N, C-alpha and C positions, 0 to 999 in steps of 0.2 A: 303333616304335623299333627300330633295328638292334641285333642282339646283339653284344656285345663278343667278338671272336675272339682268344684268347690262344694264341700258339704259342711256347712257352718251351722252350729247351734242346733244340733239334731237331738230331739227328745229331751227337753229340759224337764227332768223329773223332780220329784220332792226332795230326793237327796242331792242330786247333782246332774250335770249334764257334760257332754263332751263337745269340744270345738276343734276346728281344724281337722276333722276326721279324715279328710281327703283332699289336701291342697293340690296334689299332682300324683299321677300313676307312673310317670316315667322317671327313672333315675339311671345315671351311668354307673355301671357296677365294675370296679376294678377287679383284677385277677384275684382269686381266692389265695390265701397265704400258702406258699409252698412249704407246708410244715411236715410233710410225710416223706420218709426216705423212699427211694425207689428200689425195685427188686430186679431180679434177673431170671424170673420164671420162664422156662421153655424158650429163653432167647436163642438157645443153640439147637432148637428142634429141627430135624431133618426129615425128609421123606422116608429115609431108611428107618428111622425111628418110628414113624407113623405106621408103616407097613410091616413092622416086625411081627412075625407069626400071622401075617395076613396075606393071602394069595393075591398077586397082582397079575392080571391078564388083559389082553387086548379086548376080548369079548367073553366075559365070564359065562360059563354054562350053568353053574350052580351057585345060588345065592344063599347066604347065611341068614337066618331069620334075626332081625334086629332085636337088641336087648331092652327095647322100650315099646310100649303098647301104642299103636296109632289106630285111628279110625279105619284105615285101610292098609294095604300092603305097602311096606316101605320100599321106595323105588331106589335101587342102588345104581341105576344108570345116571343119576344125577347127584349133586352133593346135598347132604342133609346135616343138620346140626341141631344139638339140644344143650340145655344148660341146667346144671343143678348147683345147690348151694353146698359148699364144702368148707370144713373147718381145718386149717392146716397149722403146722407148728414150725416156728422159726426159733430155734434155740430153746429158750425157757418160756417163750411167749406163744400164744396162739392168735390166729387172725382167721377171718371169714373171707371166702373167695368164691367168685362165680367159676365153676368148672366147666369150660366150653369143650364139647366133644363133637366130633363129626365122623361120618361114614359116607360111602358112596363113591362116585366117580369124578375125576378130574380130567377134562379133555384138553390136550395141548395141540397146538398146531403142527408139531413135529415130534418125533420120537423122543428126543432128549432135549430137555429145556429146564433151566432153573426157575424156581417159583418162589413167591413171596406170600405169606399169609397176612391177611388184614382183618381186624375185628373192630367194629364200631357199635355203639349201643344208643338207641333212641328211645325216649320215653313217649309211649303213645297213649297214656292215660288220659281219658276224657275228664271234664269237657273242655279241656284246652282248645283254643281255636286252631292250633297247629301243634304238630309234634315238636318236642324239645330234645336237643342232643344231651347226652350225659357228658359231663365235662371231667377233665383230668386235673387232680390236685398235684400230680407229680409231672414236672416238665418233659421227662422222658417219654410220656405217653400222650403228649399233646401234639395236635396238628400244628404245622408251621404257622406262626403268627395268630394263633387261636388257642383258647383253653379246651376246645372240644377234644374228647378222648378218642384216640386211635391206637390200636395195638398192632404192631408190625413185627413180624419174624421171618427169618430166612428158612425156607423149607428145603433147599438144595435142588438137586436134578431130579426131574420126573422120568423114571426109567422106561416108560412106554407112552405111546400117544394117548392112551385111555388108561389111567391108573385108578384102580378100584380098591378102596379100603372097605372091607366086608364087615368088620366089627366096629363097634362104637369105640373111638380112640380119642383120649384127652389131648387136646392141642393147646390149651392155655388155661392158666390159673390167674384170673383177674382179681387182684385184692381189693376188697371193698373200700379200704382206706386210700386207694388210689383215686377213687371216684367221688364226684359230686353230682347227685341227682338233682333235677329241677325242683322237686317238691317233696315235702314230708308226707309220711303216710303210706297207704297202699298204692303201689305203682305197677303199671304194666310196661315191661321192658322189651324192646325188640332188639335181639342180637343179629347183626349182619356179618356173616362170615364169608369173605372173599378170597380167591386165589388169583394172583396176577403173575405174569411173567417177570422175572427179575429186572428186565429192561423193557420199558413200555407199560402202558396202562390198559391194555386190552384184557378184559376180564375173562378168565379161563373157566371159572365156576363160582357160583354164589349160592348161599343158603341163609334163610332166615328162620328164626324161631322166637317164640314169646315165653316171657318168664315173669310170674308175679312175685313181687318182693315188697315187704313192709319196711319202708325207710324210716328209722327212728330219728334221724337228724334233720335239721332244717336243710331245704335245698336252696340252690343258689338263687332261684327266683323268690323264695321265701326271704332270703337275706335281703334282696332288693327292696322288697316290700316292707321289711322290718326296718331297714335303714330309713326309708321314707316315713314310715309310721312314727318312729321314735323322734325324729326331727320335727314332725307335725305336733306330737305331744309336747315337745320342748316348747314350742311357741305358746301352747296353752299354759304351760307352767310359768313362762316368762310374763305373760299377761296377768296371771294370778298374783305374782309378786308386785307388778306395777300397781295393781288395784288394792293391795293389802292395807294401805292407809286410807282407802276411801277415795283416792284421786288417781287419775291417769294423766301424767305429764307428757307434754309433747316430745321432750327429749327421750323418754323411755320408749314411747311409741315408735319413734324413728329408729332407735337402736334395735327394736325388735324387727321392724320391717327390713332394716339393712341386714341383719343376721339371717333372716329367712331368705332373702334373695341370694346370699352368698353361700348358705349351707344347704337349702333345699334345691334339688336339681330341677330346675324349671326348664322347659323346652325354650328355644329361642322365641322370646315373647313378641307376639304381634300386639298392635294397639288394642285389639279387642280382648286378648288374654290379660293384658296389663290392666284394662279396666275391671275385669272380672277379679283380679287379684286385689285391687284397690277396694272393690266393693266388699270382698270378704273381710279385709281389715276393718272397714267401717262398721260392718255388722257386728264384728267381734268387739270392737270398742264400745259400741252401743250397748251390747250384752252386759258388759262389766259396769258400765256407768249407770245402768239401771239397777245395780245392786245385785246381779246374779252372781252365783259362785259355782265353782267346780269342785268335784271330789278329787282333790290333789293326791290323796293317799292312793286311790285306785290308778290314777294316771301314773304315778311313780312306780307302782308295783308292776303295771303293764310294761313300762320302759325296761325295768330290771329283767323282765321275762323274755324280751325280744332283743335287747341291745347289749353289746359287750361293755365291761366296766369303763373303758375309755370314753365311750359315748355318755355314760351317766356322769362322769366328771365334766365333760364339755357342756353338757346340759346345765349342771349346777353352776358352772362358771359363767353361763349366759345369764342366769337368774341373779348371781352376784353382781354382774355389771349393770343389770336393770336396776337393782337397788342402789347402785351407785350413781346412776345417770344424773339425778337432780342435785347432787352434792351433799345429801345427808341421808342417813339411814334410820328408819323409825323402828321402834320396838316390835310393831306388827310385822314388818318385813323381816327383821332379824329372826323372830320366832318362827316364821314360815320357812326361812332358809335352813334353820336348824332341823325342822321337821323333814324338809326335802332331803337333807344330808343323810338322815336316818333311813327314810324310805327308799332312798336310792342306793343304800348300802355303802356309802362313803365312810372310810375310816375317820375316826374322830381327829386323829393328828393331821391327816390330810385335809380335812375340812377346815381345821383351825389355820393351817398354812395358807389355804386359799383365801380365807376371810382376811387374814393379815396382809396378803398381798393385794387384794382388790379393794378393801374397805379400810382406809386409814383411820386411826382412833379419833381424829377430829371430826369425822363424819357422823359419829353416833349420836342420836338424840338422847339415848341413855346408854352409858357405857356398860356392856355386859361382860364382866370379868371372867365369867365361866366360859363364854364362847371365845373370847379373845385370847385368854391365857391358859385356859384348860384347867383351872382350879375350881373345885366344887365345895359346897358346904358340908358334904359328908366325908370329905378328906380329913385324916388326922393332921396334925401340925407338921409332923415329919415329912409326910407325903406332899403336903402343900409347899413345904420349904423346898423340896427337891424339884417340884414342878416349876416353881418360880426361879430357882437358881438356874434352871436349864433355859428359861426365857431370858433371863437377865444376861446369861453368857452370850446368847445369840444376838441380843440387840446392843449390848454395850460395844460390840466389835464394829457396829455400823455407825456409831456417832461421828466417826471421822471420815465417812465415806464421801467421795468427791461429788456425789449427786445430792443436791440440796433437799430434794424430796425424801430420799432415803434417810438423810440426817434428821430431818424433821420428824419422820415417822419413828425413828430410833428414840429420839428425846421423848416423844409422847409415850412410847411404850415403856421406857424406864420410869417415867412418872407414874404410869398406871401400875407397874410392878410394885413400886414403892407403897402406893395405896393399898394394893392387895396385900402386901406383907402385913401392914397394920391391921387389915380386916381379918385375915386368915391365920396369921401367926402371933400377932400381938407384940 
């Protein structure tokens, strides 16, 4: 079991500090969204296609010089492979693909045998402690019960016991949008090309080659860490809201703790790990009670950079519930929440819906009409009237709701709308 690594209150600088930088390093990562359509490249490739215009012999007397430069003579008595980056067209659109080529010999157990081609890709870039497989975003190219990429194609019958392909021949175009690499940036990929009998798993031939590729997208390991990181930063924002009014209430702290345990993927906690987690919370609480603050703007901007919009909504929702926990919302908390909504790039209408849902009007220390109803002092009377009419239509339909809490909220909202009409319309 991995140890829980806590790094709390690192580098409290003049401007701000960061907390909960590393609650945990392990997260369970679900399958990546199967958002890309599959293709049918070279799925019908056969040996006859591979050896078209290529001489096939049992023991070739003359070898053709390969079309790629190697440090030594290319050995055609064994299987060889190489990879190039290729741009392909699909209708009106273009896509990038790894073009896998092979040449050399395939040795079969008998003269005539059906064969299958298999290609896998491994990321061997250091300084990872171990190699990581490339995963497939398209189910067609996934291993059974695993997201790991595997390309399979039928080759048909081998015409001889030793089949030699003397020229570099393309055997597969692997679309990059099929693949999920482990990491972003410059990667060293190892392509493993294998030939198997159609029945049985005794390998007939295997070739490996390396290809350097600059991956501009986050990899699946990056996503794991980003998920963990964004949730850790969410805890920091939640404590910031709790401390906005100069106090940290027990109900707010418990809410944050419970959210952390439910949303941050902890290993199965031992008593020792549980004590570490409790210690981390105590140190964080002490940090805020001593009057320290965080750079919330930078935290929000980092979250936007690594998390999908849905996570930003979930984080803001956590902060709203922290503000709600003690039964009333101070102006300091509300102002902070408004800032968070802007920095997390939450749409104004969506933020207002979230506020109305989580923070009933009777909770406000000072009723903020602009936040609750969406009217502002720079609106002209006609625009303010349309805004308030829309809110009135929404809440007037809820005064007869069977839920007493919704009825109460609707009554309070209608009163607030009436007050806003006098203030903004006259």
